[in-house]
C-alpha positions in Angstrom: 0.0 0.0 0.0 1.1 3.6 -0.6 1.3 4.9 3.0 1.5 8.5 1.5 -2.1 8.4 0.2 -3.6 11.1 2.4 -7.0 10.6 0.7 -7.6 7.2 2.1 -10.4 7.2 4.7 -9.5 5.8 8.1 -12.0 3.7 10.0 -11.4 1.6 13.1 -12.0 -2.1 12.4 -15.2 -3.3 14.1 -15.2 -7.0 13.2 -18.2 -9.0 14.2 -17.2 -12.6 14.6 -20.6 -13.8 15.7 -22.2 -13.6 12.2 -20.8 -15.4 9.1 -19.4 -13.1 6.4 -19.1 -14.0 2.7 -15.5 -12.7 2.4 -14.3 -14.8 5.3 -16.3 -17.9 4.1 -14.8 -17.4 0.7 -11.3 -17.3 2.3 -12.1 -20.5 4.2 -13.2 -22.3 1.0 -9.9 -21.2 -0.6 -7.9 -22.7 2.2 -7.1 -19.4 3.9 -6.7 -18.7 7.6 -8.5 -15.3 7.9 -11.8 -16.6 9.1 -13.6 -17.5 12.3 -15.4 -20.6 13.5 -18.8 -19.1 12.6 -17.5 -18.7 9.0 -16.1 -22.3 8.9 -19.4 -23.7 10.2 -21.4 -21.7 7.7 -19.0 -22.8 4.9 -19.3 -26.4 5.9 -23.1 -26.3 6.0 -23.1 -24.7 2.6 -20.7 -27.3 1.2 -22.8 -30.2 2.6 -25.7 -29.0 0.6 -23.7 -28.0 -2.5 -20.2 -29.5 -2.6 -19.5 -27.9 -5.9 -19.0 -24.5 -4.1 -15.4 -25.4 -3.4 -14.7 -25.9 -7.2 -16.6 -22.7 -7.9 -14.6 -20.7 -5.4 -11.2 -21.9 -6.7 -12.4 -21.7 -10.3 -13.4 -18.1 -9.8 -9.9 -17.2 -8.5 -8.2 -18.8 -11.5 -10.7 -17.0 -13.8 -9.5 -13.8 -12.2 -5.9 -14.7 -12.8 -6.5 -15.6 -16.5 -8.6 -12.4 -17.1 -6.0 -10.1 -15.5 -3.1 -11.7 -17.3 -5.0 -11.2 -20.6 -5.9 -7.6 -19.9 -2.5 -6.6 -18.7 -0.8 -8.6 -21.5 -2.7 -8.7 -24.8 -4.9 -5.7 -24.1 -2.2 -3.5 -22.5 -4.4 -2.4 -19.6 -2.4 -0.6 -16.8 -5.2 0.3 -14.5 -7.5 -2.0 -12.5 -10.5 -1.2 -10.3 -11.3 -4.3 -8.3 -14.7 -3.8 -6.5 -15.7 -6.3 -3.8 -12.3 -7.7 -3.7 -12.7 -9.8 -0.5 -9.8 -10.9 1.7 -6.3 -11.0 0.2 -5.2 -14.6 -0.7 -2.3 -15.3 1.6 -1.0 -17.9 4.0 -1.6 -21.4 2.6 -3.8 -20.6 -0.4 -0.9 -21.0 -2.8 -0.1 -24.4 -1.4 -3.8 -25.4 -1.6 -4.0 -24.2 -5.2 -1.0 -26.3 -6.3 -2.4 -29.4 -4.6 -5.7 -28.9 -6.5 -4.2 -27.9 -9.9 -0.4 -28.7 -10.0 1.5 -26.5 -12.3 -1.3 -23.9 -12.8 -0.9 -20.3 -11.7 -1.6 -19.8 -8.0 -4.5 -17.8 -6.6 -2.7 -14.5 -6.5 -4.4 -11.1 -6.0 -5.2 -8.7 -8.8 -2.2 -6.5 -8.3 0.3 -9.4 -8.1 -1.0 -10.8 -11.4 -1.1 -7.4 -13.2 2.3 -6.2 -11.9 3.9 -9.4 -12.8 3.0 -8.7 -16.4 3.3 -4.9 -16.2 5.2 -3.7 -13.1 3.8 -0.1 -13.6 0.2 -1.3 -13.2 -2.0 0.7 -10.9 -4.6 -1.2 -8.9 -7.3 0.0 -6.6 -9.2 -2.5 -4.4 -12.6 -1.6 -3.1 -14.5 -3.3 -0.2 -16.5 -2.2 2.8 -15.7 -4.9 5.3 -13.4 -3.9 8.2 -11.6 -7.2 8.3 -10.8 -6.9 4.6 -9.7 -3.3 5.2 -7.2 -4.2 7.9 -5.7 -7.1 6.0 -5.5 -5.1 2.8 -3.6 -2.2 4.4 -1.1 -4.7 5.9 -0.6 -7.0 2.9 -1.4 -5.4 -0.4 1.9 -3.9 -1.3 2.9 -2.6 -4.8 5.9 -2.9 -7.0 8.1 0.3 -6.9 7.0 1.2 -10.4 3.3 0.7 -9.8 0.7 1.6 -7.2 -1.7 -0.5 -5.1 -4.3 1.2 -3.0 -7.4 0.3 -1.1 -10.7 2.2 -1.0 -13.2 1.7 1.9 -16.4 2.1 -0.1 -19.7 0.5 -1.0 -20.7 -0.7 -4.5 -24.1 0.8 -3.9 -22.5 4.3 -3.7 -20.7 4.4 -7.0 -20.2 8.2 -6.9 -18.2 8.0 -3.7 -16.4 4.9 -4.9 -15.3 6.6 -8.1 -14.3 9.8 -6.4 -12.0 7.9 -4.1 -10.6 5.6 -6.8 -9.8 8.7 -9.0 -7.1 9.7 -6.5 -5.1 6.8 -7.8 -6.5 6.0 -11.3 -6.7 8.2 -14.3 -10.2 7.9 -15.7 -9.1 9.5 -19.0 -7.2 6.2 -19.7 -8.6 2.7 -20.0 -9.4 0.9 -16.8 -10.3 -2.7 -16.2 -13.3 -2.9 -13.8 -13.4 -6.2 -11.9 -16.7 -7.3 -10.3 -16.3 -10.9 -9.2 -18.8 -12.5 -6.9 -20.2 -9.2 -5.7 -23.4 -8.4 -7.6 -25.1 -11.4 -6.0 -25.4 -9.1 -3.0 -27.6 -6.8 -5.1 -30.9 -8.8 -5.6 -32.7 -6.3 -7.8 -31.7 -6.8 -11.5 -32.4 -3.2 -12.5 -30.4 -1.8 -9.6 -27.5 -4.2 -10.3 -27.5 -3.1 -14.0 -27.7 0.5 -13.0 -24.7 0.2 -10.6 -22.6 -1.5 -13.3 -23.7 1.2 -15.8 -22.7 4.0 -13.4 -19.2 2.6 -12.9 -18.7 2.0 -16.6 -20.0 5.5 -17.5 -17.0 6.9 -15.7 -14.5 4.9 -17.7 -13.3 5.8 -21.2 -13.7 3.7 -24.4 -11.1 0.9 -24.4 -11.9 0.0 -20.8 -13.0 -3.5 -19.8 -15.5 -5.2 -17.5 -14.7 -8.6 -15.9 -17.6 -9.9 -14.1 -18.7 -13.3 -12.6 -21.4 -14.4 -10.2 -23.2 -17.6 -9.1 -26.1 -18.8 -11.2 -29.3 -20.7 -10.4 -28.7 -23.6 -12.8 -28.2 -26.1 -9.9 -31.1 -27.0 -7.5 -28.5 -27.9 -4.8 -26.8 -24.5 -5.1 -30.2 -22.8 -4.9 -31.0 -24.8 -1.7 -27.6 -24.0 -0.2 -28.1 -20.2 -0.8 -31.6 -20.3 0.7 -30.1 -21.8 3.9 -27.2 -19.4 3.9 -29.5 -16.4 3.4 -31.4 -17.4 6.5 -28.3 -17.5 8.7 -28.1 -13.8 9.4 -25.3 -13.2 6.9 -25.6 -10.7 4.1 -27.8 -12.5 1.5 -26.5 -13.6 -1.8 -28.9 -14.0 -4.7 -28.3 -16.2 -7.7 -29.1 -15.1 -11.2 -29.7 -17.1 -14.4 -26.8 -17.2 -16.9 -29.0 -14.9 -19.0 -29.2 -12.5 -16.1 -25.5 -12.4 -15.7 -25.1 -11.8 -19.5 -27.6 -8.9 -19.3 -25.1 -7.1 -17.0 -22.8 -6.8 -20.0 -25.4 -5.0 -22.0 -23.9 -2.6 -24.6 -20.4 -4.1 -24.3 -18.4 -6.2 -26.7 -18.0 -9.6 -25.2 -14.6 -11.3 -25.7 -14.7 -14.9 -26.8 -16.0 -17.3 -25.5 -18.7 -15.0 -24.0 -20.5 -15.7 -20.8 -19.6 -19.2 -19.7 -18.8 -21.2 -16.6 -15.7 -19.5 -15.2 -13.6 -22.6 -15.6 -14.3 -22.6 -19.3 -13.2 -19.1 -19.9 -9.9 -19.5 -21.8 -8.6 -22.3 -19.6 -4.9 -22.7 -19.1 -3.4 -25.7 -21.0 -4.0 -28.9 -19.1 -4.4 -32.6 -19.8 -7.6 -32.4 -17.8 -11.0 -31.1 -18.8 -12.2 -27.9 -16.9 -14.2 -28.8 -13.8 -17.8 -27.9 -14.4 -19.0 -25.1 -12.1 -22.2 -23.0 -11.8 -20.5 -19.6 -11.5 -20.5 -17.8 -14.8 -18.4 -15.0 -16.0 -17.0 -13.1 -19.0 -14.7 -10.2 -20.0 -16.1 -7.4 -22.3 -14.8 -4.3 -23.9 -16.3 -0.8 -23.7 -16.4 0.7 -27.2 
């Protein structure tokens, strides 16, 4: 992190470890250590109903990696706005990834992937969870040539979010907007589309949207989310694959379009991609 960023808002961490939280449950599914027993229990109950969630979580992280590598490499993007980033992947998540998929890229964070391709890449993470905030400030460090920053803001307040991100990013140059696993917390389709539109409206042509979310194609996953949503945690609502695709309205989808995330330009492997019910895509703003 850039400790000289005077614009970053400071807020004391007020972490509630009595209610499960999606970012910490996600960290648990990825094999991380930044979670509490309440998150582990909720994650285990979810996986009992829908075991495929583990593959979906890991598949989503590898999708992030492939998308960012493509954007920083082939597309030449040097600015990334990662909204709803969740907890940094640290501790034993790299070891877990190599056991699950030996030889494939590990589940690094956006800035690590982007700055490995382009050391001068500038990355802004956005989340509104105090545990994520404290870990991000401690762990998300940048290359000397680039910048990595964290914005404490809410997706539902795009104006404030963009104002804060503009302290680090130049919105006159293309930006890759990353929305992975976050819009399920916005149940209303019209509102979700409006929020995506508001963020994209601030970005110039040549920018990109990378988006993924869970879908309702599996009855087991629908049941697992119904149970999770009644636990007191922030609800997460599934959309149809068509509903996910609608969030890309007006953009140019890159091949292969909106597909299960494990099928989006998979890395070379002797194994077929594991089927998952989380769908995603990358699209260009013209």
